[in-house]
C-alpha positions, 0 to 999 in steps of 0.5 A, a space after each residue: 891242207 893249204 889247198 883245202 884252206 885256200 878253197 874254203 876261203 875262196 868259197 867264203 869270198 864268193 858267198 860274201 860277194 853274192 850277198 853284197 850284190 844281192 843287197 845292192 840289187 834287191 832294194 832296186 828291184 823293190 823300189 822299181 816295183 810300182 805295186 810295192 810302191 803303191 802299197 807302201 804309200 797306202 800303208 803310210 797313209 793309215 794314220 792320216 786316214 784314222 785322223 780323218 774318219 775317227 771323228 765320225 765313229 761313236 761308241 754306243 752304251 746301252 742300259 738294259 733292265 729285265 725285271 729285277 736284273 739290269 746291266 750295261 752293254 756297249 757297241 759302236 756306230 757311225 754318223 750318217 748325216 749332219 742331222 744327228 742320225 747314227 747307224 748301228 746294229 739292232 742287236 746292240 740296242 735291242 731291249 735298251 732302256 737308255 742309249 748313250 752315244 759317246 763321240 771321239 772327243 768324249 762328248 756324250 749325248 742321250 740317243 733315241 732309237 728311231 728305227 730298228 729292223 731285226 731281220 737286217 740287224 740294222 738300227 738308227 739312232 738320233 741325237 740332238 747335238 753333234 760335238 764340234 769336229 764330229 762329222 758324217 762318214 761317206 758311204 762307199 759302194 759295197 758292190 765294188 768291193 773285191 777279195 784282197 782289198 785293204 780295209 780298216 775297222 774302227 770301233 769300241 772293242 772291249 770298251 776301248 773307243 777309237 780302236 782301228 785294225 787293218 785287214 783285207 777282204 777275205 771274200 764277198 757275197 756271203 749269206 749270214 743269219 741275222 742272229 735274232 730272227 730266222 732271216 738271212 742277210 745277203 751280200 755280206 763281206 768277210 774280212 780278217 781285220 780283227 773284230 771283237 765284242 764292242 765293234 758291233 755297229 762300227 764301220 768297215 772302211 776302204 782306204 778312201 775312208 768310205 764305209 763299205 760295211 759295218 761289223 756284226 758279232 754273231 757268236 755262232 760265226 765267231 765260234 766257227 771262224 775266229 779271226 774272221 767276221 761277216 759284215 752287213 753291206 752298206 747296200 742294205 742302208 
Protein backbone atom coordinates (compact mmCIF):
# COMPACT_ATOMS: atom_id res chain seq x y z
CA UNK A 1 0.00 0.00 0.00
CA UNK A 2 2.84 2.41 0.77
CA UNK A 3 4.37 1.72 -2.66
CA UNK A 4 1.01 2.30 -4.38
CA UNK A 5 0.52 5.52 -2.43
CA UNK A 6 3.99 6.71 -3.37
CA UNK A 7 3.38 5.90 -7.07
CA UNK A 8 0.02 7.70 -7.01
CA UNK A 9 1.56 10.81 -5.41
CA UNK A 10 4.43 10.78 -7.91
CA UNK A 11 1.95 10.55 -10.78
CA UNK A 12 -0.03 13.53 -9.47
CA UNK A 13 3.19 15.48 -9.05
CA UNK A 14 4.22 14.82 -12.63
CA UNK A 15 0.79 15.84 -13.92
CA UNK A 16 0.92 19.12 -11.99
CA UNK A 17 4.43 19.81 -13.32
CA UNK A 18 3.26 19.18 -16.92
CA UNK A 19 0.30 21.56 -16.46
CA UNK A 20 2.55 24.25 -14.99
CA UNK A 21 4.98 23.92 -17.88
CA UNK A 22 2.13 24.01 -20.40
CA UNK A 23 0.75 27.12 -18.76
CA UNK A 24 4.13 28.78 -19.13
CA UNK A 25 4.68 27.67 -22.71
CA UNK A 26 1.25 28.08 -24.37
CA UNK A 27 0.89 31.85 -23.80
CA UNK A 28 4.42 32.34 -25.13
CA UNK A 29 3.55 30.33 -28.27
CA UNK A 30 0.32 32.32 -28.81
CA UNK A 31 2.07 35.63 -28.19
CA UNK A 32 4.75 34.75 -30.73
CA UNK A 33 2.17 33.84 -33.42
CA UNK A 34 1.90 36.88 -35.75
CA UNK A 35 -1.49 35.77 -37.11
CA UNK A 36 -2.95 35.47 -33.61
CA UNK A 37 -1.59 38.88 -32.67
CA UNK A 38 -3.08 40.42 -35.81
CA UNK A 39 -6.47 38.89 -35.08
CA UNK A 40 -6.47 40.22 -31.53
CA UNK A 41 -5.53 43.67 -32.82
CA UNK A 42 -8.30 43.64 -35.43
CA UNK A 43 -10.97 42.51 -32.97
CA UNK A 44 -9.87 45.13 -30.45
CA UNK A 45 -10.47 47.81 -33.08
CA UNK A 46 -14.15 46.90 -33.65
CA UNK A 47 -15.41 49.57 -31.24
CA UNK A 48 -13.35 52.20 -33.04
CA UNK A 49 -14.66 50.91 -36.38
CA UNK A 50 -18.25 51.21 -35.18
CA UNK A 51 -17.73 54.76 -33.96
CA UNK A 52 -16.22 55.68 -37.31
CA UNK A 53 -18.80 54.17 -39.67
CA UNK A 54 -22.10 54.23 -37.77
CA UNK A 55 -22.72 57.92 -38.61
CA UNK A 56 -22.87 56.85 -42.26
CA UNK A 57 -25.64 54.29 -41.68
CA UNK A 58 -29.34 55.19 -41.64
CA UNK A 59 -32.69 53.62 -40.82
CA UNK A 60 -35.29 53.80 -43.58
CA UNK A 61 -38.92 54.02 -42.44
CA UNK A 62 -41.58 53.47 -45.08
CA UNK A 63 -45.31 54.21 -45.02
CA UNK A 64 -47.30 52.05 -47.44
CA UNK A 65 -50.97 52.47 -48.33
CA UNK A 66 -52.89 49.89 -50.37
CA UNK A 67 -56.54 50.76 -50.73
CA UNK A 68 -58.12 50.74 -47.29
CA UNK A 69 -55.01 49.16 -45.78
CA UNK A 70 -51.94 51.05 -44.60
CA UNK A 71 -48.87 50.25 -42.57
CA UNK A 72 -45.23 50.88 -41.76
CA UNK A 73 -42.12 48.91 -42.66
CA UNK A 74 -38.45 49.55 -42.05
CA UNK A 75 -35.06 48.83 -43.52
CA UNK A 76 -31.59 50.31 -43.59
CA UNK A 77 -29.31 52.24 -45.90
CA UNK A 78 -26.03 54.12 -46.06
CA UNK A 79 -24.95 57.59 -47.15
CA UNK A 80 -23.34 57.60 -50.59
CA UNK A 81 -22.20 61.23 -50.87
CA UNK A 82 -22.33 64.67 -49.27
CA UNK A 83 -25.21 65.70 -51.57
CA UNK A 84 -27.67 63.59 -49.58
CA UNK A 85 -27.88 60.46 -51.77
CA UNK A 86 -28.59 57.29 -49.82
CA UNK A 87 -28.37 53.71 -51.06
CA UNK A 88 -30.92 51.13 -49.95
CA UNK A 89 -32.72 48.18 -51.56
CA UNK A 90 -35.70 48.33 -53.87
CA UNK A 91 -37.79 45.90 -51.83
CA UNK A 92 -37.43 48.20 -48.81
CA UNK A 93 -39.15 51.14 -50.51
CA UNK A 94 -41.38 49.45 -53.12
CA UNK A 95 -44.88 50.98 -53.22
CA UNK A 96 -43.89 53.54 -50.57
CA UNK A 97 -46.15 56.55 -50.09
CA UNK A 98 -43.72 58.29 -47.75
CA UNK A 99 -40.09 57.53 -46.85
CA UNK A 100 -38.36 58.89 -43.76
CA UNK A 101 -34.65 58.52 -43.11
CA UNK A 102 -33.48 58.39 -39.49
CA UNK A 103 -29.81 59.18 -38.91
CA UNK A 104 -27.46 57.92 -36.22
CA UNK A 105 -28.24 60.82 -33.88
CA UNK A 106 -32.04 60.55 -34.22
CA UNK A 107 -32.36 63.36 -36.79
CA UNK A 108 -35.18 62.61 -39.26
CA UNK A 109 -35.55 63.78 -42.85
CA UNK A 110 -38.16 63.15 -45.51
CA UNK A 111 -36.61 61.30 -48.44
CA UNK A 112 -37.43 61.20 -52.13
CA UNK A 113 -37.01 58.01 -54.14
CA UNK A 114 -35.06 59.20 -57.17
CA UNK A 115 -34.21 55.81 -58.64
CA UNK A 116 -35.11 52.14 -58.21
CA UNK A 117 -34.25 48.99 -60.13
CA UNK A 118 -36.25 45.85 -59.26
CA UNK A 119 -33.92 43.59 -61.28
CA UNK A 120 -30.86 44.48 -59.17
CA UNK A 121 -32.98 45.26 -56.07
CA UNK A 122 -31.28 48.64 -55.70
CA UNK A 123 -32.78 52.02 -54.84
CA UNK A 124 -31.43 55.54 -54.39
CA UNK A 125 -32.98 58.05 -52.00
CA UNK A 126 -32.27 61.74 -51.60
CA UNK A 127 -32.57 64.00 -48.56
CA UNK A 128 -32.08 67.75 -48.59
CA UNK A 129 -30.04 67.87 -45.40
CA UNK A 130 -27.53 65.72 -43.57
CA UNK A 131 -27.13 66.22 -39.82
CA UNK A 132 -23.82 67.26 -38.33
CA UNK A 133 -21.46 64.32 -38.08
CA UNK A 134 -23.22 62.20 -40.71
CA UNK A 135 -20.92 61.33 -43.60
CA UNK A 136 -20.64 59.10 -46.68
CA UNK A 137 -19.15 55.63 -46.38
CA UNK A 138 -16.34 54.67 -48.76
CA UNK A 139 -16.97 51.89 -51.25
CA UNK A 140 -14.56 48.98 -51.25
CA UNK A 141 -13.75 46.58 -54.07
CA UNK A 142 -16.06 43.59 -53.70
CA UNK A 143 -14.02 41.74 -56.34
CA UNK A 144 -11.15 41.53 -53.85
CA UNK A 145 -13.26 39.89 -51.13
CA UNK A 146 -12.34 36.29 -50.28
CA UNK A 147 -13.93 33.55 -48.21
CA UNK A 148 -12.71 33.82 -44.63
CA UNK A 149 -12.44 37.63 -44.60
CA UNK A 150 -13.82 39.29 -41.47
CA UNK A 151 -16.86 41.53 -42.05
CA UNK A 152 -19.33 43.56 -39.99
CA UNK A 153 -22.93 44.46 -40.75
CA UNK A 154 -24.59 47.58 -39.36
CA UNK A 155 -28.28 48.27 -39.70
CA UNK A 156 -31.74 48.47 -38.20
CA UNK A 157 -32.78 44.88 -37.32
CA UNK A 158 -36.23 44.69 -35.74
CA UNK A 159 -36.20 48.49 -35.53
CA UNK A 160 -33.10 48.64 -33.33
CA UNK A 161 -30.99 51.23 -35.15
CA UNK A 162 -27.21 51.19 -35.11
CA UNK A 163 -26.87 47.45 -34.47
CA UNK A 164 -23.56 45.83 -35.46
CA UNK A 165 -22.82 42.15 -35.96
CA UNK A 166 -19.57 40.37 -36.81
CA UNK A 167 -18.91 37.42 -39.08
CA UNK A 168 -16.84 36.10 -41.93
CA UNK A 169 -17.34 35.80 -45.67
CA UNK A 170 -18.62 32.27 -46.19
CA UNK A 171 -18.41 32.27 -49.99
CA UNK A 172 -18.26 34.63 -52.97
CA UNK A 173 -19.65 34.73 -56.52
CA UNK A 174 -23.11 33.50 -55.55
CA UNK A 175 -26.06 33.89 -57.92
CA UNK A 176 -29.31 34.89 -56.19
CA UNK A 177 -32.84 35.86 -57.26
CA UNK A 178 -33.74 39.54 -57.14
CA UNK A 179 -36.93 38.63 -55.29
CA UNK A 180 -39.47 40.80 -57.12
CA UNK A 181 -38.61 39.90 -60.72
CA UNK A 182 -37.30 36.80 -62.56
CA UNK A 183 -33.86 38.43 -62.79
CA UNK A 184 -30.89 37.03 -60.89
CA UNK A 185 -28.15 39.02 -59.18
CA UNK A 186 -24.59 37.80 -59.86
CA UNK A 187 -21.39 38.08 -57.80
CA UNK A 188 -23.18 38.10 -54.46
CA UNK A 189 -21.34 37.41 -51.22
CA UNK A 190 -22.48 34.93 -48.59
CA UNK A 191 -21.79 35.70 -44.93
CA UNK A 192 -22.54 34.20 -41.53
CA UNK A 193 -22.82 37.63 -39.87
CA UNK A 194 -26.22 37.82 -38.17
CA UNK A 195 -28.70 39.56 -40.48
CA UNK A 196 -32.36 40.03 -39.54
CA UNK A 197 -35.47 41.78 -40.90
CA UNK A 198 -34.70 45.49 -40.92
CA UNK A 199 -31.05 45.01 -41.94
CA UNK A 200 -32.05 45.13 -45.61
CA UNK A 201 -30.16 47.88 -47.40
CA UNK A 202 -27.60 48.49 -44.67
CA UNK A 203 -23.90 48.04 -45.38
CA UNK A 204 -21.65 45.03 -45.02
CA UNK A 205 -18.17 46.39 -44.37
CA UNK A 206 -14.64 45.11 -44.26
CA UNK A 207 -12.47 45.96 -41.26
CA UNK A 208 -11.21 49.06 -43.07
CA UNK A 209 -14.71 50.49 -42.88
CA UNK A 210 -15.36 50.13 -46.62
CA UNK A 211 -18.75 49.00 -47.91
CA UNK A 212 -18.36 45.77 -49.85
CA UNK A 213 -22.01 44.70 -50.04
CA UNK A 214 -25.36 45.57 -48.58
CA UNK A 215 -27.72 42.99 -47.07
CA UNK A 216 -30.87 41.67 -48.66
CA UNK A 217 -33.44 39.52 -46.91
CA UNK A 218 -35.15 37.46 -49.58
CA UNK A 219 -37.37 35.14 -47.52
CA UNK A 220 -36.74 32.15 -49.77
CA UNK A 221 -33.03 32.22 -48.97
CA UNK A 222 -33.66 32.87 -45.28
CA UNK A 223 -35.80 29.75 -45.01
CA UNK A 224 -33.19 27.65 -46.80
CA UNK A 225 -30.16 28.99 -44.94
CA UNK A 226 -30.97 30.46 -41.52
CA UNK A 227 -27.99 32.38 -40.19
CA UNK A 228 -26.60 33.05 -43.64
CA UNK A 229 -27.41 35.80 -46.07
CA UNK A 230 -26.62 36.64 -49.65
CA UNK A 231 -25.68 40.22 -50.39
CA UNK A 232 -25.63 42.57 -53.34
CA UNK A 233 -22.19 43.45 -54.65
CA UNK A 234 -20.98 47.05 -54.56
CA UNK A 235 -19.75 46.48 -58.11
CA UNK A 236 -23.44 46.78 -59.11
CA UNK A 237 -23.61 50.40 -57.84
